[in-house]
N, C-alpha and C positions, 0 to 999 in steps of 0.2 A: 495873729497867726499868719495871715496872708502877707502881711508886710515882712515878717521874718522869712517866709518861704521865698518871697521876691528877692530879698537881699542876699539870701544864700545862693540862689541861682544866678543872680547878677554878678556877684563877686567870685564865685567858685564854679563856673559852669562846667569846666573840664573835669573837676573832681566829681560833681554830680553825675555827669554822663559816664565816667569811669565806674563809679559804684553801681549805677544802673545797668551797665553792660555786664558786670560780673554777676549781678543778681539774675539778669535774664538768662545768662549762660547756665547758671546753676539751676534755675527753674526749668529750663529746657531739658537738662539732663534728667532731673527728677520726673518731669512731665511725660517723658517718653514711656515711663512705666505705667502710666494711667491706662493705656490701651489693653494691657494684660490684666488689669485689676477690676475693670468695669464689667458689669454683668447684665444679662437680659432680665426680663420679667419685672416683678415689683409692682404689679397692678392690683394685688390683693391686700386686704387689711389683715395684718398678722394676728389681730385679736378677734377676728370674726369666727362665727361658728364653722364655716366651711374650711378655714385654715386650721382650726383646732381638730376638725375631723380628719384632715389630711395628715396632721401630726400623729394622731392615733393610728391611722392606717400605716404610716411609716414605722411607728414603734412596735405595733403588735401584729401587723399583717404583712409586713414586708413591702408596703407601699402600694398605691393604686397604679393601674395601668396608665403610663404616660408615654408609651411608645407603641405604635402599631406598625407591624410589617405586613404589607399587603402582598401575598404570594400568589402569583398567577401561573397557570400551567399551560397557557396557550390553547390549542385545540382540544387537548385532553381534559378529562374531568379530574378533580382533585382526588377522587376515590380510586383512580387508576393505580394499580400496584407500583408501577415505576415512579409515578408522581409521588405517591405516598412514601416510597423509599427515599426519594430526594428530600421530601419535606421533613422526614424524621432525621435525616442526616443534618439538615439545617438546624433543627432543634437541638441536636446533640452538640453542635458547635456553639450555639447560643448559650447553652447551659454551662459551658466552660468559661464564659465571660464573667469575671468576678463582680463587675459593676451592674449585672442584671439579676433581677429576682422576679418571682411570681410569673414565670413564663407559662402562658396558657395558649393552646392551639387547637385547631379542629382535629388534628390527628390524634391528640390525647383524649379529647372530650367527646368528639363526634357530635358536638352541639350544633344544631342548625343555625344558631345565631352567628356562628363563626364561618359559615359557608355561604358564598354568594348564591343568588337565586339561580344563576345559570350553571352552578357547580364547577366553574372553571377558575375560581380564585377563593382563597381562604385567608383568615386573619390569624396573625400571631401577636398576642398581647404580652407586654413585658413592662416591668418597672425599672427605670434607670435610677440608680442610687446617687446620693449626693445632695448638696445644697444647690442654690441657684447657679453658682459659678461652676462647681465641679460637675454638676449634672449635665450642663451644656457641653462641657468638654468631652465627657463620656459619651454623650449622644452623638457628637461629631465623629468620634472614633468608631462607634457601632455602625452608624449610617455609612461611613466610608468603607467599612470592611464588608458589609453584607448586602448593600443595595446593588442593583444591576442584575447581571446574569449569575445565577448560582446553580450549577449543574444544569438540569433541564428546566429551571424555574426562573421567573422574573420577579425580583424583589424591590418593592418601593417602601419608603419610610414615611410615616405620618404620626399624628398624635402631638400632644403638647410639647414634648421636648424637641421633636423634629421641627415643629413650627418655630419654636423659640430659637433654635440654632440657625435655621435658615433666615429668620427675621434679623438676628444680630449681624449675620454676614451681609445681608442685603443692605442694612442701614449703613455699614461702613463703606460699601460700594457706592451707595447713593451720596454719602458725604463727599467722597473723593470727586465724583462727577459734579456735584453742586459747587464745590470749591473751585474746581477747574474752570467752571463757567463764571462764577461770581467774582473771583479775584481779578482776572484780566478785564472784565467789563467794568468793575469798580475802579480800577486804575485808569482806564480810559475816561470814565466819567469824572474822576478827580482832576485829570488834565484839563478837561473842558471847564469844570467849575473854577479851578484855581488859575487856569491860564498859564501855568508854569510848571516845569518838571520838579524843581526843588520843593516848592510848597505842596505839590501833589503827593510827594513821597512821605511827608511828615506824618499824616494820619496813619499810614501803614506802620510806621514805627510804634505809635501808641497802640495800635491794634495788635502788633506782635507782642508787646509787653503784656497786654491784657490776656491774650490767648496762652502765652507761655506760662504766666503766673497761675492761671486758672487750671491748666493741665497739671501743674505741680500740686496744687491744692487737691484736685480730684484724685491724684495718685496717692497722696497721704491719707485722704479720707477713705479711699478704696481699700486701704490696708486695715482700717479699723471698723468699717461698716459697709453695708451693701450700697453701691452707687451704680445707677443705671447707665448702660452704654449710650443711651440716647442723650445724655448730658453733653456728649461731645458736639452734637449738632448745634445746641444752643450756645456753647462756648465759642465756637468759631464764628457763627453768624452774629451774635451779640458783641463779641470782642471786637471784631472788625468794624461793626456798625457804630458802636459807642466811641471807638477810637476816632472814627471819621467825624461823628457829631461834635465831640469835645474839641478836636483839633480845628474843625471849621470855625467854631466860636472863638477860640484863642487866636488863630491866625488872622481872622477878619478884624478882630479888635486891635491886634498888634499893627496891622497895616493901617487901620484907621488912625491910630495914635501917631504913627510915622508921618502920615499925610498931614497931620496937624502941626508938624514941625518939631515934635519931641525927639530927643536923643534916643538911641537904641535902649539904653539902660532905663530911662524914664518910661519909655513905651512898654517895656517888659513889666516894670513895677505897676503901671496902671492896668495892664492886661491881667496880671495875677489878681489885683485887688478887685477888679470888676468881673471879667469873664471867668477867672479862676474861682471866685466865690460862687458864681452861677453854676459852674461845673460841679462843684462839691455839693451844692444844695440840690441840683438836679439829680446827681447820683444818689443822694439820700432818698429822694422820692421814688426812684426806680427800685432801689434796694428794699424799701419798705413794702412795695407791692409784691416783690418776689419772696420776701420773708414770710408772707402769708401762706406760702406753700408748705411751710414747716408744720402747720397745724394738721395736715393730713397724714394718716399713718402709712400710706403706701410709699415705699421708698422710690418708686418711679417719680412721683411728684416731689418728694423731698430732695431728690438728686438735682432737680432743676433749680431748687432754692440754693443748694450748695454751689452749683455752677453759676447761676445768675447773679447772686449776691457777690460771689468771688470776682467775677469778671467786671462787674460794675465798680466795685471798690478798687480793684487793681487798675482799671482804666482811668478812674478819677485821680488816683495817686500818681500814676504815670503822667497824666496830663498836667498835674500841678507841679511836678518836679522836672520831668524830662523835657516837656515842651518848652518851658521858659528858658532852660539851659540851651536848647537848640536854637531858640530865637535870638539869644544873646550872641552866640557864636556866628550865626548867619547874618544877623543885622539886616541891612538893606539887600543883602544877597538872597533874601527870601524870595525875591522876584526874579532870581536867575533862571535861565532856561526858559524864558518867556516864549510862549507860542505866538504865532503871528496874528491869530484872529481875535483874541479878546481885547476889549478896550482897556486902557490904563485905569487903574483904580477900581476894577470891577467889583471886588469884594470889600472895599473900604468906604464906598459911598452908599447912600441910601438907594434902595431899589424903587424907582418911580412907579412900577406896576403895582407893587404891594401897597405903597402909600396911597396911590389913586384908588385902588380897590377898597381899602379901608375907608377912605373918604366917601366914596360912593355908597358903601353899605351904611355908614353912619348918617348919611343924609336921608336915606329911606330904609331904616332898619327892618321894618316889618315886611315891606314889599320884597326886599332882596333875600331875607332870611327864610321866608315861608317856602319857596320852591325847593331850596336846599334841604330844609327840614323835612319836607314831604318826601323827597327822594330817599333820604336816610331812613325814615320810618317805613317806607315801602320795602327797602332792603331788609329791614328788621322783621317784617311780617312773617317769614317762614318760621320764626321762633315760636309762633303760636302752635305749631304742630311738631315741635322737636321731640325726638326720643333719644335715649342714651344707651350705650352699650360699652363693651370692653373689646380689645383687639382679639381677633382669632385669625384663622388661616385666610379669611377673605381679604385681609389687608395686603396680602402678597399677590403678585401677578398670577394670572390663571395658569401659566405654564410652570409655576413653582411645584416641585415634586410633592411636598407635604400637603399643599392645597389639592392637588390632583387625587391624593389618597383620601382626603376628607370627603371630596366630592363623590368618589367611588363608594365609600362606606355608606353615605346617605342614599345613594341611588341604587346600589346593587345588593345591599344587605337588609335583613329584617331587623330594624333597630340597631342602634350604634352602641355597642358595649363600651367602647372607650369613652363615650359621652354620657354614660349612665350616672344616675343620681346614687351617690354612695351613702348608705345609712350605717352608722356605727352605734351599736347598743352596748354601752359599758355596763358590766356587771355579770354575775353568774345567772344565766337565763336558761330555763328548761327548754327541751326540744318542743314540748307542747306549746309553750308561749311563743317561741320563734315561729312555729308552724301557723299559729293563729294570726300573728302579726303579719307574716308574709302573705297569707291569704287576703287579709284586709287591704294591704297595699296593692295587690294584683287586681283588686276590684275597682280601684280608683280610675276615673276617666282619663284616658290618654296613656295608660300604662300597657305596654306590650307584654312584659313578663317581669317576674322578680326572681332573682337568684339568691338562694339562702343555703345555709348548711344542711337544712332539712329537705332540700329539693328545689325544683324549678316550678314556678307557679304562673299560670295563665288564667285570668278571669276566675279566680277562686279555686280552680282545680290544680292538682300538683302531680308531678311524676317523680320517680325515685332520684335521689341525688347522684350525680356523676362524679368523676375524679376531681373536677375543678371545684366542686362544692366543699370539699374537705378543707380548702384554703380559707374558707369563710368563717371558720370557727376557732375560737381560742377559749381556754378555761374561764377567763374573766371578761370576755367580750364576744359579740357576734357582729358579723358584717353582712349587709344585704345590698345587692345591686338592683336598682329599679331602672329598667330600660323603658324609655318612653317613645311614643310615636312621633312627637313633634320635633322639628329640626332644632339642633342645638342653638342656644342663645336667642331663640324666638320668645315672644311673649307667652305662648302656651307652655313652653318648656319651663320658663321661670314661674309661671302660675302653678305648675305641677310641683315644683320645689316647695312652694308655700303650703300646698295641700298636704304633702308628705310630712312637713314639719308640724302641721297641725293634727296629724293622726295620733290616736291614743297609743302611748308607749306600751310595750309588752311588760307583763308582770316580771318583777325582779330587776328591771333595768334601772340603774342609778341615773343614767343620762343618755339622751339620744342626740347624736350629732349628725347633721345632714350636710354632705359636701358634694363635690363634683363640679364640673365646669359651669353649669347653669347656676348652682348655688353660689359659686365664687362671683359670678356676674351680679347676682342679686345683692350679695353682701357688699361688693365694691360700690355699687350705686348708692346703697343705703348709707355706707360709711361716708362717702363724699357729700351726700345730701345733708347728713347730720352736722358735718363740720363746716359746710359752705357758708351758712349765715355768720358764724364766728369769724371765718377768714375774710369775708366781705366787710364785716363790721370793723375788723382790725385795720384793713386797708383804708376804709373810709375815715376812721377816726384819726389814724396816724397821718394820713395825707392832709386832713383838715388842719391838724395842729401844725404841721410843717409849713403849709401854705399861709396859715395865719401868722406864724413867726416871720415869714418872708415878706408878706404884704401889709400886715397890721390891720387887715380887714377880715370880718367874718363872712362877708358876702362873696368875696373872691373865691375862697375855697368851695363854697356851695355852688357857685357858677361853674367852676372848673369841674367839679364832680358831676354835675348835671350834663355838661357837654360831653364829658368822657363817656358817660353811660350811653348817650345817644350814638356816638361813633362806634363804641364796642358792640352795641346791639345791631347796628347796621352790618358790621364786618362779620360777626358770628351768624347773623341771619343769612347773609350771602353764602357762607360756608355750608349752612344747613340746606339751602336751596341746591347747592352743587353736590355735596357729598352724601347727604341723606336722601334727597329727592332724586338724585341721579343725573341732574343736568350736567353736561360736559363730560360725562363718564367715558364716552367713546373717544373724546379728544385727549383726555388725561389718562385713560387706560386704567380705571379703577372700578370696583364693584360697589354699588350703592349699598349702604347699611346705616344703622343708627350712628349718631355722632359719638365719637369716642369720648367717654366721660372725662378721663384724666387729661386728654389733650385739649378739650374745650376749657377746662379750668386753667390749664397752663396758658392757653392762648389769651384768656381773659387777663391773667396776671401780667404777662409779657406786654400785651398791647396797652393795658392800663398804665404800666410803668413808663413805657416809651411815650405815651400821650402826655403824662405829667412831665416828662423830660422836655418836650416842646412847650408845654405850658409855662414852665419855669424860664425857658429861653426867652419867650415873648414877653411874659409878664414882668420879668426883671427889667427889661429895657423900658417898658411902659412906666413902671413905677419909678425908675431912675429919672425919667423926664418929668413925671408928675411931681416928684420930690423937688425938682429944679424949678417948679413954679408953673408948668404948663397945665392947662385944664385937661379934663379927662379926654375929651374928643381929640384935641391936638396931640396929647401924649400917645393915644392909640394910633393915630395916623402916622406920626413920626416913629413910634416904636416899631410898628410893622414895616415901615419903610426901611429901618435899620436891620431888622431881624428876618423879614419875610423871605429874602433870598437864601439866607443861611438855613432857616428851618426847612424850606422846600428842597434845597439842594441836599441837606443832610437826610431828609426823609427819602428822597429818591435813591440816594446811595445806600442807605440802610435797607430799603425795600428790595434792592437788587439782590442782596445777600439772602434774604428770605425767599424771594420769588424763585431763586435758583433751585429750591427744593421742590418746585413743581416737576422737575425732571426725575424725582424719586420714583422707585417702584413700589414703595410702601405707602399705602393710601393715607394713613394718618399723618405721615411726614409731609405729604403733599398738602393736606388740609392745614397743618400748622404753618407751613411756609407761605402759602397763599393768603391765609387768614391774617397772619402777622403783617405781611407786606401791604395788604389792602387796608388794614386798620391804621397803619402808619400814614399812608397816603391820604386816607379820609381825614385823619386828624390834622395833618399838615396843611391840607388845601381847604377842605370844606369847613372844618372847625376853626382853625386859626385864621383863615382868610376871610370867612363870611360870618359864621355864628358868633365868634368871639367879639369882633367889633360891633355887631348888632346888639349883643347882650350888654356890652359896655355902654352903648349909646342909650339903650332903654333904662339902664340902671342909673346913669348919670352920676351925681355926687354920692349916691347911695352905694356905689360900687366899692367905696373906700370906708364904709361905715364899720365901727366897732363900738360896743358899749363902753362906758367909762372905765369900769374895773379892768376890762381886757386891754384897754389902751395903756393902762399902767403896766400890765404884764408885758405888753409888746415894747414899751419904753425900756424895760429892764432886760428882756431876753430876745427882743426882735433882731432880725438879721436882714440887711440889704446890701446892695453892691457898694454903697458909699460909707459903710461902717455903721455907727449908732443910728438908731431910728430918729427921724426928724419929727418934730411936733406937727409940721405941715402935713406929713403923710398920714398921721393918725387922725388928725382932725378932718382930713379929706377936703 
């Protein structure tokens, strides 16, 4: 296959580039539509109890309160006649909005829970209709129309939909800022690495192909299913990064072949057979790691699989076809636009530093590896106290309007009605049964009150139902709101959800469903925890198989997996120390909170895949030299000498794209960017530079071991840069 690709690009380079240009133009046109089709949210399991409860609330009760308008009256009290008149006028306008339902306010109910302790502000609760996409659009319109000054009132918007809308808008702003920093810095670094203008621009061409193609893919998928808006961030960072990675490998190998005296055509053929094969195999390992995200039911995580696998495959295909065609047309002009400072042959000769480092490590493997291993384990230590959560208003900056509303609700009101536990009892239930059930729930520890159709309950006692209680009853279902004292998303709030779920159901109830924000958090964590072992096992097994087919050894995949786990633990441990424990919070401007469950899983898969990317880069060259007859120690020294600069340069360039997200205003995007960039650098420097050669030296000939039956499997199906597997490689 690689020979045929090489011949096509050598003989018809202009046709290949013309076809590629047409495809990129078409993908760009389609891809523009992705921005209008991607949606926020997607953190919840669609099959969980909390999601089913939400569906029943939508179908039978007009939806739960997902929008809170905090109405402030300044120096006057909310009960002032003039203020009440303005408030009722606001309510009249809100009730004309077709996208709002279940509007509840203090002026209708006179419920103390909707009135601030100082009496100068009140809550208006409402449900914004629609699915994830349309609900966000409707919320934007409502917020724009009613927030700010309204008559003599000040109106601010909060609640789930307001937070989601503000979060999606902030993510796009963060993306633009990050890319405005990353692209020029990356281009400058490319000039430094390649030492020439022409060569430096080629990786950007591959990155453009990858990003354009993936945006087109996301636009098409967004028309058929929910795709998270956060997939855009991964597409741009990974597309540009992999374009650089793969182009670096191809260009350095092409320059190396030219330096050996090959013709341009032969140099391209050799580059495709060797570096091209490595690119395809490397892409397969990255794609496998990202495919594991598909096992999770949350479309937030699945969206990153769509984007990640797409960008990897398109980057690899672009590298395999577009890059050789460009190299054929450029030939020796690949070195045009040379800058004055680099030495000739910078990327086509072995890097003395990396070769010397590998040699020093292999002379004293234990002595040199132990300090590095100790530092990585120290960085991983915070994982011993890690806790997990889901995004809420705290991921936004403190001056975000929806976050300010949430803070005011927790500080100034007795219990947060919008954050209440929602209990849905399906079936025809008598008033007596509802009354008994509500009394029992109100006696639970941590419960402030319970709202039911039969009245409001506090510590077992009840008072007559108000106007709002009428909305809690249907002929075939009952709804109860359990307002707790604990802050939303806290351990105590989640514990209360479990207690409510364990309470005895009322007589006549066919099913009890418990939902609300804290229930959604609990279900999301359980859902991810249930599927995480399968996802991790899938990644481990498929990676083992791929690396076995590539190396012919059962030891090399195990060594690679062990080293990757160490580097990932160090990177995620460092993020726990920063974002959960709050170190550097003043510098980065975030609020410390539990690690985001979904983002941590995503970080693991992205970093694991990219680590395997560099594993294949380095191991492929080591194996090539080992197949040529060099012993393990010499092959490692010379292999790192050839690939060390490529891997370190690629890692630095890719890390720049991720580190740019440190400028984000959304804290979990900061965590993802910093964590991914740090994981890449740890792998490229500490793992590839020190621990890999140390492990290879300690393993010796055992590094290439495979049992007899598996040797036969590799002889038939194995892959390496030189074509069919050699018996020398298998025997080790």
